[in-house]
Phi, psi and omega in degrees: 000315180296321179298318181296316179299318180296319180297316180295321177299317178299315182292324177300317178295313183297320189267347184253336188215010180231108171061017182292339180271352182288137180292147172286119187285157178302132181293138186233078181289154171294153178307140183214152179268005182303132179268147179291128180283164176299139183303141180209148174231028188274354180297140181267156175297128183303145183297339180282347181244121179294153180302143179291161174289121185249021181299131181268127176252159175289126186240130178299147177287131181294151180246115178298163179298132180305139178089351178255160179300158178305133180086358181252125184249346182238149164301155187242105354271167170255144189256122182224161177219146183270115174266162189213049188243042180305321182267006182223046185288340182258329186257329185247326183305318179302321177298315183294322178294322177295318179293325176296316179298316179296331180285347180081018177268144184257350183236144168234147175246142177215143175286136171242086184294123180307318185294335180269359180250315180237051193278329188281314182195159179301129179088358178252116191241148170241106186262005188302305186290320178295319177301315183294320179296310182298315181301313185288322177296316178298316180296330180281355180075023180254163176257152190237129168248131178242143178259132184245117172191197181062090187289150172284158183298322183300334183282350180233013183297337180290345179278153171300150182309318186289350179257358180279130183235169183292327179220112180202157178293154179290163176297314177255109183301333181297332176302319178290319177300319178296318178299315180301318181292318179297317179297313182294326178293320181294324187246030180306127179079354182246338166253120187275333186210151180231133171259125185262098178075178180214130173051051179291354175276006172251133179303319184292346175258008182225040176070026183061021172266156175302134179304141185218105184296331178292319177297314180298319179300321178297320178292315179302316182303313183292323177291317179303311181297321179295314180297313183293328177294326183270325185212084185302335182278348181293148180267126178255122182247133177292164184301142171296122180271140182280124176290116185202155172250004182291137185265161175302151013270351186286329181198175171227131177311137185299326178296317177295318183295318180297317177297322176297323175298314179298318178300330181271002177091019185294337183304334181280355191233024167210147178272327184222138178280131178264134175223153167257142190220071173288153177265353187052235183252003184270145172301155188295335181278355181296131184276156174301327178298318178295318183294335183284346180271115187303320184295342179286340173078018181269352179138347176067047177186147183295336185278000184270014180225156180304320185284003170303339174308325181294325175298319182289324176299322179298325177292320175303312182296320180296337180259017175071025185246026186291342181289340182275160175266169175248137172247128174269111189271337173214120176219143180168179176229140185267133178289140183302135182202170183236002183283333186236090190304326181299336187257358189290332188296335185244016179294147178237168176284164177298324178295319178293319177304316180296312182297318185290322178295314176299317179298326179295314177296320180294319178300316180296318178300320187276331191236342189246003176285145003264006189279345177280133179251240182290135176238113190252113177281139174252144342231164153270117194294142167304139182298342183259357181293140178241143184299328181280335188256333188235112178295337177301332178308323188274348172273339194292148175262346173228127186282167184305328180272006179095358179291125179278141168279167178306330180300324179298312181297320180295319179290326178295321183275347182299138175293134184237000000 
């Protein structure tokens, strides 16, 4: 009994007040020759997790943005940046919104951690930070995308202590669907878009269970239905998938996972496909074919370049989903550093970071219209991030104290 209490106290601290607002960074595997396996959705729901609630509700048909083609919700492209000020909504967020406006970007993304909103018990909410974020983004004349994940402890208490993780789906998927609906009802018309989870093709983002596209689709479905019931005009974006060639149980290649989502019927439960698109160390125009050749030195895999997005787009088209747009939920290049050894192989100079980010937007303008939608640059740094402790610091285009890197100036001056 004492061991269980101690474990729960530890998890409450971990899940309620430490780094829960920090974004899950793009996975950065070392270069590998592993080949992508044939797409599959045959993995079963682990015996430790009961099957999700699969009740089908009547869902309003989504309405695309007026003036855009059917199925298109974003201008092509739309310009966004990832902000990170959950714990600084009153003192730092106004500065970041002003800098976003000066940069000429129209969208901001922010994490809305479920555990920090409905953390104490089901139906008990703390709206202070979400209210402040929504109010200030609206007042700044910007549009808001929020990311929903990181479960509260009460939603997984039915699991044994040793199976509780920092980020995992709830025991009852309907709890997440209810949260999505309540959030969308409160902010109807004021939150324009929702991202449902992040990188579920990584075990560490799915409770250390093998990634399972059918399970994720069940969770996505309930959140989609909840949001649309409360705010039919809101845009629902599927989780950003991590570009990787790592095989289960640690991960599932994003191409395999996406095909598994389609096999499970996910096409009915998102308006826009979400992807993550790091460039690693390659310039943005580098093709997946080039990256796949080991001697070229880009990483020895198609997923090691920005244009891997084109591979994922091809899967959408093969599944009859070409009418929808793609949203890049995390895109960027990491500045060279030595504090985080796993990431050193693909570091770039600050000048290269600036050139590559501008080049990525230009490539999309020239080659991906009209199917490319929101493109979200990472990050405007959390005011508390430290270079030694947070690898996100090295992706950021604006440092914790507000100092812009060259990439900020380049994006501000970029033709849009």
